[in-house]
C-alpha positions in Angstrom: 7.6 3.2 25.4 4.4 1.4 26.1 2.7 4.7 26.7 3.8 5.9 23.3 2.7 2.7 21.7 -0.7 3.2 23.3 -1.1 6.2 21.1 -1.2 4.2 17.9 -4.5 4.8 16.2 -5.6 7.5 18.6 -6.7 10.0 15.9 -8.2 13.4 16.6 -8.3 13.0 20.4 -7.0 15.9 22.4 -5.7 13.6 25.2 -3.7 11.6 22.6 -2.1 14.8 21.2 -1.3 16.1 24.7 0.3 12.8 25.7 2.3 12.7 22.5 3.7 16.1 23.2 4.6 15.0 26.7 6.3 11.9 25.4 8.3 13.9 22.8 9.5 16.3 25.6 11.0 13.4 27.4 13.7 13.0 24.7 16.6 15.3 24.3 16.0 18.4 22.2 18.3 17.0 19.5 16.4 13.7 19.0 14.3 13.7 15.8 10.6 12.6 15.8 9.4 10.6 12.9 5.7 10.6 12.1 4.3 7.5 10.5 1.1 8.0 8.5 -0.8 5.1 7.0 -4.1 5.1 5.3 -4.5 1.5 6.4 -2.8 -0.5 9.2 0.0 -2.4 7.6 2.0 -3.2 10.7 4.4 -5.8 9.2 5.7 -3.3 6.7 6.4 -0.7 9.4 8.3 -3.3 11.4 10.7 -3.6 8.5 11.0 0.2 8.4 11.9 0.4 12.1 14.3 -2.5 11.8 16.2 -0.7 9.1 16.4 2.5 11.1 17.8 0.5 14.0 20.5 -0.9 11.7 21.3 2.7 10.7 21.8 3.6 14.4 18.4 5.1 15.4 17.3 3.7 18.7 13.8 4.5 19.9 13.8 6.3 23.2 17.4 7.1 23.0 18.0 9.2 19.8 14.7 9.0 17.9 11.0 8.9 18.7 8.0 7.8 16.6 4.5 9.1 16.3 2.3 6.6 14.6 -1.1 7.4 13.0 -3.1 4.6 11.3 -6.4 5.6 9.7 -7.5 2.0 9.2 -9.0 2.7 5.8 -11.0 5.8 6.9 -10.1 8.7 4.6 -11.7 11.3 6.9 -9.5 10.2 9.8 -6.4 10.4 7.7 -6.6 14.2 7.3 -7.0 14.6 11.1 -4.0 12.3 11.6 -1.8 14.3 9.2 -2.7 17.6 10.9 -1.8 16.1 14.3 1.7 15.2 13.0 2.2 18.7 11.7 1.1 20.3 15.0 3.5 18.0 16.8 6.3 19.4 14.5 7.7 16.0 13.7 11.0 16.0 11.8 9.9 13.8 8.9 6.5 12.3 7.9 6.7 8.8 6.3 3.6 7.8 4.4 2.2 4.5 3.2 0.0 4.7 0.2 -0.8 7.4 -2.4 -3.7 8.9 -0.3 -1.5 9.3 2.8 1.2 11.1 0.7 -1.4 13.5 -0.8 -3.0 14.3 2.5 0.4 14.9 4.1 1.4 17.2 1.3 -1.8 19.2 1.7 -1.1 19.4 5.5 2.5 20.8 5.1 4.8 22.2 2.5 7.7 22.4 5.1 8.1 19.1 6.9 9.9 16.5 4.7 7.6 13.7 3.5 9.0 10.3 2.5 6.8 7.9 0.6 7.3 4.3 1.6 4.8 3.3 -1.1 2.7 5.1 -3.7 1.5 5.2 -7.3 3.6 6.0 -10.4 1.5 9.2 -11.0 3.2 11.3 -8.4 3.9 13.9 -11.1 0.4 13.9 -12.6 -1.2 14.3 -9.2 1.1 17.3 -8.3 3.0 15.6 -5.5 6.3 16.2 -7.2 7.8 18.1 -10.2 9.5 15.0 -11.5 10.6 11.6 -10.3 14.3 12.4 -11.0 14.2 15.8 -9.2 11.0 16.0 -7.0 11.5 19.6 -5.7 9.4 20.6 -2.7 9.2 18.5 0.4 8.2 15.0 -1.0 10.5 12.1 -2.0 10.7 8.4 -1.4 9.8 5.2 -3.3 6.9 4.1 -5.3 5.3 0.6 -5.3 4.3 0.7 -8.9 6.4 0.0 -11.9 5.4 1.1 -15.4 2.8 -1.4 -16.9 2.5 -3.4 -13.7 -1.2 -3.7 -13.9 -0.9 -5.0 -17.4 1.7 -7.5 -16.3 -0.6 -8.8 -13.6 -3.4 -9.1 -16.2 -1.1 -11.1 -18.6 -0.1 -13.5 -15.8 -3.8 -14.1 -15.0 -4.4 -14.8 -18.7 -1.6 -17.4 -18.7 -3.2 -19.2 -15.8 -6.6 -18.9 -17.4 -6.0 -18.9 -21.2 -9.8 -19.3 -22.0 -10.9 -16.5 -19.7 -13.4 -14.2 -21.5 -15.0 -12.4 -18.6 -13.1 -10.7 -15.7 -14.3 -8.7 -12.7 -12.3 -5.9 -11.2 -12.9 -5.1 -7.5 -11.6 -1.8 -6.1 -12.3 0.7 -3.3 -14.3 3.5 -4.8 -13.1 6.1 -2.2 -9.5 5.6 -3.1 -8.6 7.9 -6.0 -5.3 6.1 -6.4 -7.1 3.1 -7.7 -8.7 5.0 -10.7 -5.7 5.0 -13.0 -5.1 1.3 -12.2 -8.6 0.4 -13.2 -8.3 2.4 -16.4 -5.1 0.6 -17.2 -6.9 -2.7 -16.7 -9.8 -1.6 -18.8 -7.3 -0.9 -21.7 -5.7 -4.3 -21.3 -9.0 -6.1 -21.2 -10.3 -4.2 -24.2 -7.3 -5.0 -26.3 -7.6 -8.7 -25.4 -11.3 -8.7 -26.1 -12.1 -9.7 -22.5 -15.3 -8.3 -21.0 -14.5 -6.4 -17.8 -17.1 -6.1 -15.0 -16.2 -2.9 -13.0 -17.1 -3.1 -9.3 -16.2 -0.2 -7.1 -17.2 -0.7 -3.4 -17.2 1.8 -0.6 -17.6 -0.5 2.4 -17.3 -4.2 3.5 -21.1 -4.3 3.6 -21.0 -4.2 -0.3 -18.6 -7.2 -0.7 -21.2 -9.9 -0.7 -23.3 -8.1 -3.2 -20.3 -7.5 -5.4 -19.4 -11.2 -5.5 -23.0 -12.1 -6.1 -22.9 -9.8 -9.1 -19.8 -11.4 -10.4 -21.4 -14.8 -10.3 -24.5 -13.4 -12.0 -22.5 -11.9 -14.8 -20.5 -15.1 -15.1 -17.1 -13.7 -14.3 -14.3 -16.2 -14.5 -11.8 -14.5 -12.2 -11.5 -11.3 -10.1 -8.7 -8.7 -10.2 -8.5 -7.0 -6.8 -6.9 -3.5 -7.0 -4.7 -3.1 -3.9 -5.6 -0.3 -1.5 -5.5 0.3 2.3 -9.1 -0.4 2.9 -9.3 -3.7 0.9 -5.9 -4.7 2.4 -7.4 -4.7 5.9 -10.3 -6.9 4.5 -8.0 -9.3 2.5 -9.0 -12.5 4.4 -12.7 -11.8 4.0 -12.2 -11.1 0.3 -10.2 -14.3 -0.2 -12.9 -16.3 1.5 -15.6 -14.8 -0.8 -13.5 -15.4 -3.9 -13.1 -19.0 -2.9 -16.8 -19.4 -2.0 -17.8 -18.1 -5.4 -15.1 -20.2 -7.1 -13.2 -17.2 -8.5 -9.5 -17.2 -9.1 -8.1 -13.9 -7.9 -5.1 -11.7 -8.8 -3.8 -9.3 -6.1 -1.3 -6.4 -5.7 0.5 -7.7 -2.5 1.5 -11.1 -1.3 -0.4 -10.7 1.9 -3.7 -11.4 0.0 -2.2 -14.7 -1.2 -1.1 -15.6 2.3 -4.8 -14.9 3.3 -6.1 -17.4 0.7 -6.0 -15.5 -2.6 -4.6 -17.3 -5.7 -2.0 -15.0 -7.2 0.0 -11.8 -6.6 2.6 -10.0 -8.5 4.3 -7.2 -6.7 7.5 -5.8 -5.3 8.5 -6.8 -1.8 6.8 -4.1 0.3 9.1 -4.8 3.3 12.0 -4.0 1.1 10.3 -0.7 0.0 9.8 0.3 3.6 13.4 -0.5 4.4 14.5 1.7 1.5 12.2 4.5 2.9 14.2 4.3 6.1 17.4 5.0 4.1 15.7 8.2 2.7 14.8 9.3 6.3 18.4 8.8 7.3 19.7 11.0 4.5 17.2 13.7 5.3 18.0 13.7 9.0 21.6 14.1 8.0 20.8 17.2 6.0 19.7 16.1 2.6 16.8 18.0 1.0 13.9 15.8 0.0 13.5 17.8 -3.3 17.0 16.7 -4.3 16.5 13.0 -3.7 15.1 11.1 -6.8 12.0 9.0 -6.3 12.8 5.4 -7.1 10.6 2.7 -8.6 10.9 -1.0 -7.8 12.9 -3.1 -10.2 12.2 -6.5 -8.7 8.8 -8.1 -8.6 7.7 -11.3 -7.0 5.1 -13.8 -8.2 3.4 -15.6 -5.3 1.1 -18.5 -5.8 -1.3 -20.3 -3.4 -1.4 -23.9 -4.5 -3.9 -24.8 -1.8 -6.3 -22.3 -3.3 -5.6 -23.5 -6.9 -6.5 -27.0 -5.9 -9.7 -25.9 -4.1 -10.7 -24.0 -7.2 -9.7 -26.8 -9.6 -7.3 -24.4 -11.4 -4.1 -25.9 -12.8 -1.1 -23.6 -12.6 1.1 -24.0 -15.8 4.6 -25.3 -15.1 6.1 -22.2 -16.6 4.2 -20.0 -14.1 5.3 -22.2 -11.2 8.9 -22.0 -12.3 8.7 -18.2 -12.2 7.2 -18.0 -8.8 9.2 -16.5 -6.0 7.2 -18.4 -3.4 4.6 -21.1 -3.6 2.2 -21.8 -0.7 1.3 -25.4 -0.4 
C-alpha cells in the first residue's frame, strides 16, 4: 500500500495515472475504488473518513481501494485531479469543499459524488435539485448551517462589544467564499460596523492585507474558511497576533494554530458521516435519493493563550459555552 500512498498529490502526471491503474488491477474485480478529491490537503479529516469505513467493514487492500488527489489550494490542479479519477472509473468520488464538489460534478454526471463538506447553496449553484431530494449523482453533507456566518459575527461581538471596525479576509479565487462574505456584510451593516473587505489570491498578499487592516484601524479579523487559507492557517494566526487582531475562524484547526475563536461543526464527524453515505451507495442506494444533511451541532473553541497575548478578556458566558478551551 506504500506504493499507492506515494500517489497522493501526484496530479496530472501520466506515470501517476498508469501506476494507479496498475494498483487498482491488483484488487479483485469486485472491490470498489473510492476517489478522494480535496481542494486543499486536510489529512486529519480524511483519517476520520477512513476510520469510519473500516468500522463499516471496508479494509484497504482487501475489499476496497483509495485513489487520493489533493490539489493543495490550486484550483487549476483540482480539475486535472477530478478528470483523473473519472478516467480511473472509481466507484465513488468523495469531495472536501464546495469547489471540489463543483469540479467533480462538471467532470462526471455518472459516478456518484459524496460531499464530505460544502456550502449551503448546493441548490443555487446547480449541484443538486434540492437538499431533501438531490436528484442526479451528488449527495452527502454540508458544513454550513443556515445563518452560521451571522452567528460567528455575533460571538465576536460578544467578545468585543465595543468593536466598530472589522476586517474580513478571504481567498478571492474561491467562489464558495462570496456568499459568506455577503452574509457578513449584511450583518455588519445592520450592526453599524464598518467592514474592510480583503480578498487575497496568494500568501504573498497576506502581509500587505494585515498592514492594510492596521492602517484602517480594524479591531478584529474574520477569516472566511477555505482550502487555501486552511493550509496557511499557522501563518495567518501569527500575522493576526503580530498585528494584535483578535480573529474568528470557520474551523477549530485555526484556533489550534493560534487563532482566537472558531465556531463550527466537527469536521471529523462530517467526514465520518460521509463514509456512511459511501457505504449506502456501494450497497446499491442512488445518490439522488439520499437527502443532503446539514450539521445540527456546532462547537465553540477558544484559545486563551492568544486572548492573554492580545489582552482580550473572554466573557464568562462565552467561556461557559465553549466546547474546548486551549490554555
